[in-house]
Backbone bond lengths (Angstrom), bond angles and torsions (degrees), N, CA, C in turn:
res aa  C-N    CA-C-N  psi(-1)  N-CA   C-N-CA  omega(-1)  CA-C   N-CA-C  phi
1 T - - - 1.458 - - 1.527 107.84 -
2 Q 1.312 116.37 133.48 1.482 120.37 172.74 1.502 108.80 -102.11
3 Y 1.316 115.96 113.49 1.500 118.71 177.71 1.494 110.96 -87.90
4 R 1.298 114.55 158.95 1.478 119.66 -176.52 1.492 110.27 -66.65
5 P 1.412 117.94 155.68 1.467 120.12 178.00 1.541 109.79 -58.79
6 R 1.324 113.61 142.62 1.457 120.68 176.09 1.525 108.71 -134.20
7 S 1.348 116.14 153.07 1.452 121.34 173.44 1.472 112.16 -68.63
8 Q 1.356 117.35 128.23 1.474 121.96 178.50 1.528 109.88 -113.22
9 E 1.368 114.79 130.80 1.438 120.21 178.66 1.546 109.20 -73.33
10 L 1.291 117.52 129.08 1.456 123.29 -174.55 1.482 115.87 -130.16
11 P 1.341 121.83 60.80 1.434 128.74 0.25 1.541 110.99 -104.18
12 A 1.337 117.42 -167.24 1.499 122.83 165.86 1.539 107.05 -96.44
13 V 1.288 115.00 130.74 1.547 120.89 178.88 1.522 108.97 -125.45
14 Y 1.324 117.58 143.43 1.405 123.06 -177.51 1.540 109.61 -128.87
15 S 1.371 115.06 152.55 1.495 120.78 176.97 1.503 110.03 -126.25
16 N 1.330 114.41 163.20 1.444 120.42 169.61 1.512 110.04 -82.50
17 G 1.285 117.00 175.72 1.448 123.05 -172.85 1.494 118.02 -57.14
18 P 1.302 123.31 -32.49 1.439 123.57 179.08 1.531 113.29 -63.42
19 W 1.292 118.92 -29.62 1.469 122.84 -177.81 1.506 109.48 -101.58
20 Y 1.331 115.05 86.84 1.478 120.41 -167.98 1.512 111.66 -119.79
21 K 1.303 121.24 -9.75 1.437 122.97 -179.44 1.543 109.81 -90.92
22 I 1.337 116.36 127.20 1.472 121.18 177.05 1.489 108.74 -97.57
23 M 1.289 120.57 111.96 1.420 125.65 -178.48 1.522 112.83 -117.34
24 T 1.337 118.67 143.81 1.412 124.11 -177.71 1.507 109.56 -166.49
25 Y 1.328 117.49 -178.72 1.462 122.48 170.63 1.510 107.05 -116.33
26 T 1.301 115.50 124.26 1.452 123.68 -179.69 1.549 114.37 -114.07
27 G 1.329 117.99 3.38 1.417 121.53 -173.85 1.531 114.31 -76.11
28 E 1.335 115.44 179.77 1.479 120.95 -171.86 1.522 109.22 -97.27
29 K 1.311 120.82 5.25 1.443 124.30 178.33 1.513 112.27 -128.35
30 P 1.349 115.20 66.36 1.463 119.92 -178.29 1.531 114.44 -58.23
31 Y 1.282 117.03 151.84 1.445 124.83 174.16 1.490 113.64 64.45
32 T 1.352 114.22 29.66 1.463 119.10 175.72 1.552 112.19 -119.92
33 G 1.352 114.99 5.16 1.463 119.26 173.91 1.532 110.24 81.70
34 G 1.327 118.66 22.29 1.452 122.06 175.77 1.514 115.03 -64.36
35 A 1.326 115.91 164.08 1.456 121.34 -178.72 1.509 114.23 -58.06
36 L 1.247 117.23 135.58 1.512 121.71 177.85 1.543 109.77 -78.12
37 A 1.316 113.65 163.59 1.437 121.70 -176.33 1.565 107.16 -122.35
38 E 1.313 116.35 142.32 1.417 119.93 172.10 1.539 108.42 -100.31
39 I 1.305 117.86 126.22 1.481 122.73 -175.99 1.526 107.42 -84.48
40 S 1.308 117.38 137.63 1.474 121.92 -177.59 1.488 107.70 -63.44
41 R 1.319 112.41 140.04 1.497 119.59 176.59 1.541 111.68 -85.17
42 K 1.277 118.55 -13.87 1.429 122.71 179.28 1.517 111.32 -84.06
43 P 1.317 119.25 133.41 1.463 117.66 -178.91 1.540 113.96 -66.16
44 E 1.280 116.47 135.40 1.449 121.88 179.53 1.521 111.35 -77.89
45 N 1.297 118.34 -28.62 1.496 123.77 -174.64 1.504 107.32 -131.91
46 P 1.378 118.07 68.65 1.479 118.44 177.15 1.511 110.86 -64.53
47 P 1.284 119.79 150.28 1.518 126.48 10.71 1.495 116.51 -83.19
48 F 1.357 118.88 -3.10 1.433 120.68 175.55 1.570 107.75 -59.51
49 P 1.337 120.49 123.71 1.433 119.34 -166.89 1.469 116.08 -86.92
50 W 1.331 121.41 -7.79 1.460 122.50 -172.74 1.589 109.40 -115.61
51 N 1.358 111.63 158.95 1.432 117.29 178.11 1.518 110.24 -111.83
52 G 1.311 115.60 145.84 1.470 121.04 179.35 1.528 111.20 -97.31
53 F 1.316 117.67 150.44 1.471 121.50 -179.33 1.533 107.02 -159.06
54 Q 1.311 115.52 161.15 1.449 120.99 174.32 1.545 108.58 -105.08
55 A 1.332 115.60 113.71 1.514 121.82 175.27 1.442 108.18 -87.65
56 T 1.315 121.25 91.62 1.457 121.84 -170.90 1.561 112.75 -70.64
57 E 1.306 116.68 -10.39 1.521 118.18 171.33 1.500 111.93 -98.42
58 E 1.347 116.76 4.09 1.473 124.40 171.20 1.501 112.54 74.00
59 W 1.331 119.36 23.03 1.452 119.36 176.33 1.555 108.05 -147.08
60 A 1.279 116.02 159.78 1.448 122.58 173.09 1.566 106.78 -150.79
61 A 1.356 116.81 160.28 1.409 120.66 -175.61 1.457 113.20 -138.14
62 L 1.368 118.58 149.50 1.445 125.59 167.97 1.537 108.00 -105.00
63 V 1.295 116.15 119.13 1.533 118.61 -174.81 1.513 108.92 -131.43
64 D 1.329 113.33 167.86 1.442 118.36 177.79 1.547 110.35 -96.52
65 K 1.322 113.97 -169.54 1.481 119.67 -172.85 1.545 110.82 -62.33
66 D 1.317 118.62 -21.64 1.467 121.19 177.91 1.484 113.77 -98.21
67 N 1.375 115.67 10.83 1.479 122.96 177.83 1.557 112.45 66.17
68 N 1.343 115.08 34.72 1.445 120.25 172.09 1.563 109.34 -114.76
69 G 1.270 117.75 140.33 1.413 120.34 -179.71 1.523 113.20 174.04
70 F 1.336 118.77 -129.48 1.418 120.12 178.00 1.562 109.39 -144.20
71 G 1.350 112.46 148.06 1.458 120.79 176.00 1.508 112.23 -110.25
72 I 1.331 114.38 151.54 1.479 120.94 172.83 1.517 107.47 -113.14
73 W 1.278 117.11 130.10 1.511 121.88 178.60 1.483 107.66 -133.27
74 T 1.317 114.54 117.60 1.491 120.03 177.26 1.600 102.83 -119.05
75 P 1.289 118.64 101.04 1.481 121.15 -175.32 1.539 111.79 -54.31
76 G 1.339 113.50 134.14 1.448 120.87 179.79 1.505 114.30 89.77
77 V 1.320 119.51 -8.94 1.455 122.73 -178.40 1.502 110.79 -109.02
78 Q 1.355 115.77 128.84 1.476 120.98 -174.73 1.558 108.99 -122.90
79 K 1.294 119.80 -14.08 1.482 123.06 179.19 1.502 108.33 -85.87
80 Y 1.327 118.62 123.85 1.454 123.75 -177.52 1.514 108.29 -130.94
81 I 1.348 115.41 157.38 1.446 121.90 162.20 1.516 107.57 -133.59
82 G 1.298 116.71 153.90 1.468 122.39 179.01 1.506 113.76 -171.77
83 G 1.315 112.53 173.81 1.484 116.83 -177.08 1.513 107.85 170.21
84 F 1.372 112.85 -176.01 1.459 118.69 179.76 1.587 105.85 -144.10
85 A 1.348 112.52 141.18 1.476 118.44 178.74 1.483 107.93 -122.35
86 G 1.362 116.45 131.74 1.428 121.77 175.46 1.526 111.85 99.14
87 K 1.358 115.90 -169.54 1.448 122.50 -175.23 1.482 110.47 -79.18
88 T 1.318 118.89 131.52 1.460 122.03 -177.06 1.503 113.96 -83.11
89 G 1.302 117.71 150.51 1.441 121.44 168.97 1.497 115.83 107.77
90 S 1.296 120.86 -19.48 1.478 121.10 -175.55 1.486 111.78 -152.75
91 G 1.305 118.89 162.18 1.417 122.78 175.26 1.523 109.76 122.56
92 G 1.358 113.43 149.10 1.481 120.77 -176.36 1.525 108.07 -108.23
93 P 1.374 115.03 -166.82 1.448 122.09 -176.30 1.548 115.35 -65.56
94 K 1.368 118.85 -16.77 1.414 120.08 176.93 1.533 113.96 -105.64
95 S 1.318 115.72 7.50 1.482 121.75 -177.87 1.485 110.54 -89.90
96 N 1.298 120.16 162.18 1.470 124.93 -178.87 1.536 114.19 -68.77
97 P 1.331 120.66 -43.00 1.463 121.09 -175.27 1.543 110.70 -55.71
98 T 1.335 115.67 132.25 1.459 118.57 -174.50 1.544 108.19 -149.85
99 G 1.317 112.76 129.73 1.477 119.42 170.12 1.519 109.12 -97.48
100 Y 1.332 114.97 157.64 1.531 119.98 -176.61 1.522 107.73 -146.69
101 L 1.363 111.42 140.43 1.488 120.72 170.45 1.482 109.35 -142.72
102 A 1.395 116.34 145.11 1.437 118.91 173.54 1.499 108.70 -153.56
103 P 1.338 117.35 122.39 1.439 119.89 165.18 1.528 108.45 -74.14
104 L 1.307 115.96 144.83 1.492 120.85 -171.15 1.552 109.59 -128.13
105 H 1.322 116.47 137.73 1.468 123.17 160.79 1.498 108.33 -118.96
106 M 1.341 115.87 138.58 1.478 119.58 171.69 1.501 106.41 -85.15
107 E 1.384 111.36 116.34 1.475 117.35 -171.59 1.542 112.57 -131.92
108 I 1.282 115.29 149.38 1.475 123.05 167.55 1.506 107.55 -96.07
109 L 1.312 118.52 116.62 1.430 120.79 -178.02 1.511 110.93 -100.22
110 D 1.279 116.71 107.30 1.509 121.58 -175.97 1.492 109.75 -79.12
111 H 1.293 114.72 161.36 1.491 122.10 -176.89 1.544 111.32 -72.30
112 N 1.338 118.36 -23.57 1.474 121.36 -168.82 1.537 111.24 -113.93
113 I 1.330 120.79 27.61 1.454 122.54 -177.79 1.488 112.00 -117.77
114 V 1.301 115.73 159.45 1.499 121.19 162.14 1.524 106.56 -108.13
115 Y 1.279 115.96 119.51 1.512 122.11 -174.83 1.534 106.16 -96.41
116 T 1.338 118.22 122.34 1.452 121.99 179.10 1.527 108.90 -127.54
117 Y 1.331 115.30 154.27 1.448 124.44 173.83 1.483 110.72 -154.32
118 R 1.355 115.92 159.07 1.407 120.51 177.78 1.586 111.13 -119.79
119 Y 1.318 112.24 145.36 1.496 117.66 176.22 1.504 109.76 -149.01
120 R 1.337 117.73 160.69 1.420 125.15 177.57 1.527 109.38 -123.35
121 L 1.322 117.82 134.52 1.415 122.56 166.17 1.482 107.37 -99.23
122 V 1.359 118.34 129.17 1.456 123.23 -176.18 1.566 108.23 -122.31
123 V 1.330 114.95 116.07 1.422 120.53 -178.34 1.519 109.97 -96.11
124 G 1.350 117.21 135.74 1.475 118.51 178.72 1.589 109.99 151.62
125 S 1.307 113.17 -161.04 1.430 119.19 174.65 1.542 112.40 -78.32
126 L 1.293 115.32 166.61 1.460 116.68 176.85 1.560 112.70 -59.90
127 D 1.308 118.46 -38.45 1.432 122.48 175.61 1.509 111.66 -60.71
128 E 1.318 117.25 -42.83 1.498 123.10 179.71 1.522 109.86 -64.79
129 I 1.286 116.97 -45.46 1.463 123.75 -176.98 1.568 106.87 -62.34
130 R 1.322 117.56 -50.11 1.449 118.60 -178.31 1.483 113.44 -66.41
131 S 1.364 116.86 -37.38 1.473 120.39 178.93 1.495 112.23 -63.46
132 Y 1.340 114.65 -37.05 1.493 119.12 178.75 1.538 109.58 -61.63
133 V 1.315 116.75 -46.91 1.495 121.60 178.63 1.515 110.05 -59.11
134 Y 1.292 116.81 -49.24 1.473 122.76 -179.44 1.530 110.60 -55.08
135 K 1.299 115.68 -44.59 1.494 120.84 -175.39 1.560 110.22 -69.29
136 H 1.319 119.68 -38.75 1.435 123.48 -169.60 1.566 115.97 -102.50
137 R 1.340 117.19 -3.53 1.413 121.27 -175.46 1.582 113.69 -65.53
138 N 1.265 115.86 159.34 1.483 121.41 175.24 1.546 107.38 -81.77
139 R 1.295 119.45 126.38 1.444 122.45 -176.36 1.511 114.02 -100.91
140 Q 1.343 117.58 16.75 1.414 121.09 179.32 1.559 113.04 -65.12
141 P 1.332 116.05 121.17 1.531 115.89 -172.55 1.514 110.66 -83.43
142 G 1.342 114.73 163.15 1.470 118.49 171.94 1.511 113.23 76.31
143 L 1.345 115.03 -165.35 1.453 124.56 -176.85 1.526 107.99 -118.34
144 N 1.290 118.37 136.72 1.436 121.19 -179.01 1.542 108.77 -151.90
145 F 1.319 116.99 88.82 1.392 122.31 177.73 1.502 113.00 -107.64
146 V 1.314 117.67 115.43 1.461 123.89 -177.38 1.501 108.55 -117.48
147 F 1.359 117.11 114.20 1.481 121.34 -172.91 1.578 110.26 -93.01
148 K 1.292 117.55 51.65 1.463 121.09 -175.84 1.531 108.58 -79.51
149 S 1.357 117.75 -44.58 1.440 119.62 -174.65 1.486 115.49 -125.41
150 N 1.377 116.85 -9.00 1.476 118.34 179.94 1.540 105.97 -158.63
151 R 1.371 115.01 175.34 1.449 123.94 -173.25 1.512 112.50 -81.58
152 Q 1.373 117.72 -1.07 1.482 117.35 177.25 1.503 113.43 58.98
153 H 1.345 117.72 30.13 1.467 124.77 179.34 1.551 111.41 66.58
154 W 1.340 119.33 12.35 1.457 120.30 171.20 1.511 107.73 -81.06
155 H 1.346 116.83 160.77 1.482 120.83 173.52 1.502 107.31 -143.99
156 F 1.329 115.66 174.06 1.492 118.80 -175.89 1.514 109.77 -128.58
157 R 1.310 113.72 161.70 1.480 122.63 174.54 1.564 104.80 -128.79
158 N 1.347 118.13 137.60 1.446 122.79 179.03 1.528 111.30 60.15
159 A 1.334 115.84 39.53 1.438 121.71 -177.10 1.510 107.19 -155.14
160 A 1.341 115.95 174.27 1.460 121.92 175.71 1.507 108.98 -155.07
161 D 1.337 116.61 163.55 1.428 120.53 171.53 1.544 110.25 -134.38
162 K 1.320 117.46 -176.54 1.466 118.28 -177.45 1.503 110.98 -97.66
163 G 1.317 117.85 14.37 1.443 118.26 177.94 1.508 115.59 85.46
164 M 1.315 113.60 -168.06 1.458 122.44 -176.77 1.525 109.13 -97.21
165 P 1.313 118.46 155.36 1.444 127.90 -3.92 1.531 111.91 -82.19
166 L 1.315 114.38 154.50 1.482 119.36 172.11 1.532 108.47 -75.04
167 K 1.319 115.68 149.27 1.448 120.16 -178.07 1.507 110.07 -112.56
168 G 1.321 118.72 67.14 1.437 126.81 178.63 1.517 116.87 82.03
169 A 1.340 115.60 -3.63 1.474 119.88 178.11 1.541 106.32 -168.51
170 W 1.321 115.64 171.79 1.498 121.72 -174.20 1.521 105.82 -105.58
171 D 1.336 117.19 108.29 1.465 122.53 175.50 1.503 109.45 -90.70
172 I 1.333 117.42 126.59 1.466 124.03 -173.86 1.503 107.20 -128.59
173 Q 1.363 115.45 127.98 1.427 119.88 174.07 1.499 112.68 -86.58
174 L 1.363 116.92 140.13 1.441 121.46 -170.27 1.498 108.27 -121.24
175 E 1.356 117.31 59.27 1.428 119.77 -175.10 1.506 112.30 -81.96
176 Q 1.309 121.40 -19.69 1.471 124.71 -178.46 1.512 109.03 -101.99
177 N 1.346 113.64 157.68 1.433 121.41 -179.60 1.551 109.08 -71.33
178 N 1.333 114.42 147.96 1.482 122.26 176.10 1.521 114.40 57.87
179 P 1.357 118.65 45.71 1.465 120.46 176.84 1.504 110.47 -66.22
180 T 1.316 114.50 145.58 1.483 121.98 -176.28 1.538 110.75 -140.48
181 I 1.305 116.39 134.30 1.467 123.97 178.22 1.529 107.36 -111.18
182 I 1.290 118.31 122.33 1.495 122.45 -163.66 1.551 109.46 -122.90
183 S 1.302 114.62 132.62 1.478 123.01 -178.35 1.540 109.71 -78.21
184 P 1.321 116.44 164.26 1.497 119.11 164.86 1.486 110.57 -73.45
185 P 1.309 119.17 162.10 1.470 122.56 175.78 1.483 113.32 -63.41
186 F 1.327 115.43 143.11 1.503 121.58 174.00 1.484 105.07 -149.84
187 C 1.317 116.66 -178.50 1.508 120.70 175.11 1.504 110.05 -148.53
188 V 1.373 114.68 107.78 1.389 119.75 179.74 1.549 108.50 -132.45
189 E 1.295 118.56 148.54 1.419 124.87 178.24 1.559 108.49 -75.99
190 A 1.323 116.68 126.11 1.442 120.15 -176.23 1.520 113.78 -57.73
191 S 1.341 115.16 -35.13 1.500 120.03 -178.89 1.471 112.41 -63.09
192 T 1.329 120.03 -21.76 1.495 122.68 -177.72 1.555 110.32 -81.06
193 I 1.365 119.48 -11.10 1.455 121.30 -175.19 1.538 106.45 -118.35
194 K 1.289 114.82 119.88 1.499 121.75 179.29 1.488 110.80 -93.43
195 T 1.289 119.66 -37.93 1.445 123.89 -177.54 1.556 110.53 -142.12
196 I 1.283 115.09 159.22 1.469 121.15 170.03 1.573 105.54 -130.05
197 T 1.310 115.33 125.23 1.467 122.99 179.98 1.516 109.49 -106.12
198 I 1.364 113.38 118.79 1.458 120.18 173.29 1.474 110.84 -103.70
199 R 1.348 115.33 118.60 1.461 119.78 177.69 1.517 107.61 -100.53
200 A 1.313 112.45 112.74 1.491 115.72 -171.27 1.562 109.47 -159.02
201 G 1.309 116.83 160.88 1.440 123.86 170.76 1.522 108.65 -113.44
202 F 1.319 116.70 121.17 1.516 123.35 -178.48 1.554 109.34 -99.68
203 K 1.296 116.22 132.59 1.471 121.48 168.61 1.505 105.05 -135.57
204 T 1.362 113.86 81.94 1.464 119.72 -170.32 1.567 111.53 -125.87
205 G 1.297 117.92 -10.96 1.468 118.36 -174.43 1.566 113.36 74.54
206 E 1.323 114.83 6.89 1.476 117.56 179.91 1.527 108.55 -124.89
207 D 1.311 115.90 159.09 1.482 118.50 -175.83 1.483 114.21 -107.14
208 K 1.354 118.72 10.78 1.434 123.57 176.91 1.462 110.81 -141.25
209 A 1.329 117.76 147.44 1.470 124.17 166.78 1.495 108.86 -125.82
210 R 1.322 117.81 175.45 1.435 122.88 -174.10 1.556 111.38 -133.67
211 L 1.333 114.08 131.97 1.463 120.83 168.29 1.480 109.64 -103.98
212 I 1.355 114.42 130.85 1.472 120.55 -174.45 1.563 106.84 -124.17
213 W 1.301 117.65 145.57 1.455 120.65 176.94 1.511 112.60 -133.26
214 T 1.298 116.34 155.47 1.447 122.74 176.44 1.507 109.77 -113.59
215 K 1.333 118.81 138.32 1.413 121.94 178.17 1.503 112.12 -97.58
216 H 1.344 112.72 159.56 1.446 121.10 -178.00 1.533 110.95 -56.30
217 G 1.263 116.67 132.75 1.463 124.01 177.88 1.546 113.21 90.48
218 N 1.322 117.20 -6.77 1.451 120.10 178.60 1.512 112.21 -103.96
219 K 1.280 117.05 140.00 1.472 118.89 179.78 1.512 110.62 -84.12
220 K 1.333 117.00 -20.76 1.487 118.47 176.94 1.543 106.99 -144.16
221 P 1.347 115.21 164.67 1.463 117.02 178.79 1.563 115.61 -63.61
222 N 1.311 116.45 145.99 1.445 117.64 166.75 1.497 112.73 -73.14
223 P 1.337 119.75 155.50 1.455 121.12 -176.23 1.518 112.99 -55.18
224 E 1.374 119.37 -31.44 1.387 123.59 -174.32 1.583 111.71 -86.28
225 D 1.298 115.95 -5.89 1.475 117.89 -174.39 1.520 110.59 -90.67
226 V 1.307 116.32 63.79 1.450 123.04 -179.21 1.541 108.81 -154.01
227 I 1.312 114.52 149.67 1.409 118.52 174.88 1.528 107.21 -139.96
228 S 1.380 113.95 132.93 1.470 121.43 174.97 1.549 110.26 -88.92
229 F 1.361 115.02 144.77 1.452 118.33 175.92 1.506 109.29 -139.31
230 P 1.363 117.77 149.16 1.424 120.23 -178.00 1.528 110.20 -75.45
231 V 1.402 115.09 143.56 1.439 120.52 174.04 1.551 108.41 -135.01
232 K 1.309 115.16 162.05 1.422 123.43 176.43 1.544 107.63 -103.59
233 S 1.332 116.47 123.64 1.464 118.98 -174.37 1.507 110.73 -96.05
234 D 1.348 116.36 62.96 1.489 120.60 178.78 1.520 112.27 -122.71
235 G 1.362 117.58 3.14 1.437 120.69 177.36 1.516 116.29 83.51
236 I 1.335 115.71 -4.82 1.466 119.69 -176.80 1.533 108.48 -85.12
237 T 1.306 114.55 132.54 1.498 120.93 -177.48 1.527 109.61 -71.27
238 R 1.343 112.81 128.11 1.468 117.06 -179.54 1.596 105.58 -142.72
239 S 1.262 115.41 166.00 1.465 122.01 177.60 1.520 107.25 -99.25
240 Y 1.330 115.04 122.55 1.460 122.41 175.91 1.500 111.60 -109.94
241 T 1.327 117.74 107.12 1.471 120.32 -176.20 1.521 108.87 -95.01
242 I 1.333 117.55 125.54 1.470 123.96 -176.78 1.468 108.19 -108.88
243 K 1.321 117.67 118.89 1.456 122.12 179.65 1.498 109.65 -81.15
244 L 1.322 117.43 122.21 1.434 124.14 -179.89 1.519 113.56 -108.20
245 A 1.281 119.19 -31.90 1.485 122.53 177.57 1.470 107.66 -58.85
246 G 1.330 115.14 132.48 1.477 121.41 -177.55 1.557 113.73 93.69
247 N 1.289 116.85 -14.17 1.473 118.45 176.40 1.493 109.85 -77.06
248 E 1.343 117.80 124.11 1.498 121.53 -173.11 1.509 110.10 -61.15
249 A 1.348 121.16 -28.65 1.448 121.96 -174.48 1.551 110.89 -84.51
250 W 1.390 116.06 -16.10 1.436 120.41 -178.28 1.542 108.35 -89.41
251 Q 1.376 114.27 87.02 1.477 116.30 -177.07 1.546 104.90 -157.16
252 G 1.327 115.39 165.13 1.388 122.72 -176.69 1.532 113.67 74.37
253 A 1.299 118.96 -155.69 1.411 124.39 -179.74 1.518 108.97 -95.15
254 I 1.351 118.26 127.62 1.479 124.42 178.52 1.469 108.50 -98.64
255 T 1.334 117.32 133.98 1.475 119.99 -175.23 1.518 112.95 -122.54
256 R 1.314 119.09 -2.23 1.506 118.68 175.68 1.514 109.09 -167.59
257 L 1.364 112.88 149.77 1.499 120.34 172.44 1.491 108.66 -118.03
258 A 1.297 113.69 155.65 1.470 120.87 171.24 1.546 108.82 -143.95
259 L 1.334 117.25 142.25 1.423 123.28 177.97 1.492 109.84 -115.39
260 K 1.336 118.53 121.70 1.506 123.62 173.44 1.518 106.79 -106.39
261 P 1.338 117.04 102.76 1.475 119.78 -175.85 1.481 112.78 -72.34
262 C 1.367 119.69 -23.61 1.462 121.41 -179.36 1.551 108.34 -164.08
263 R 1.291 112.78 171.31 1.476 117.33 179.23 1.536 110.88 -98.94
264 K 1.318 116.99 -42.64 1.494 117.64 179.28 1.524 110.05 -106.91
265 G 1.304 116.09 134.08 1.439 122.56 177.83 1.520 111.50 -86.40
266 G 1.280 113.94 170.72 1.542 120.11 177.11 1.471 110.61 -171.13
267 P 1.343 118.46 163.11 1.460 123.57 -175.37 1.501 112.90 -62.75
268 D 1.347 120.05 -27.48 1.445 121.66 -178.06 1.488 113.76 -105.47
269 K 1.317 118.70 13.89 1.455 120.87 -175.94 1.528 108.61 -97.69
270 H 1.302 116.02 142.45 1.434 120.30 -178.42 1.562 108.72 -166.45
271 I 1.349 114.87 164.48 1.516 122.78 177.25 1.478 105.69 -136.01
272 R 1.345 118.01 143.87 1.397 123.89 175.92 1.574 106.67 -121.38
273 V 1.288 114.24 106.21 1.473 120.25 -175.74 1.545 111.53 -101.02
274 A 1.349 113.04 122.23 1.439 119.27 176.90 1.485 115.32 -92.38
275 S 1.367 117.99 -40.30 1.404 120.33 -179.21 1.552 110.80 -163.47
276 I 1.293 116.57 156.28 1.436 126.05 170.45 1.508 108.85 -133.80
277 R 1.397 115.57 113.07 1.467 119.60 -173.87 1.505 110.21 -129.82
278 S 1.307 113.57 156.44 1.500 119.29 174.33 1.556 110.27 -113.33
279 E 1.334 112.79 154.11 1.446 118.94 172.54 1.528 110.31 -136.53
């Protein structure tokens, strides 16, 4: 059985009452030393107790009134949830007040895999926590998703695949209408990306596919944040280079991509995606 993608805590961390402030960077210019943000402790959508946010520097911290505490850094993960329950400022490990933080990836967990991830817990002041991430982060620019052996933390909606292991590319069945393949969150400046090349084989019965993007601060794409591109529906893997430089809607900070290979699904429709890369 293939179950739908679910958010996985990578990991879940908890604090005692003195460490009640959730601090992170949520802006559109990560790693430039911009002002930090304090995440509200009150739930935005009760009764669910935690708030979601995009930590564009890939870390968040639970700190005390003097901004000392601990940070959680899971490289490559920007989706977080967190909050605080109870009275702030005091309490030990057996007291009710509790802070919570979790970096999240939306993942499909197959029955035959070992799922691994890496994280760092950094103890100190906010400056020390942030400096540690700046020093040790991966500085690889652009986007580079190669689906040779895994899904690269992408997931799909209205689609399915045959599970793991992948055999050199990601084969996705498109039996339902409006199938969508969705990237993990990231944060890149649009002006640094001129093109995106999708290497894939389409068997959809349609001659166009769509690339969609989400901008910083938006929960979903704007209607204009999409570009159609021609495809050959013969199942042969080709490179499709999409020019984005000069597109009026391709501006600001981009935080997610989605690929819509077709509009109507069918029992014989599928796509084989080898890679999605930017230049």
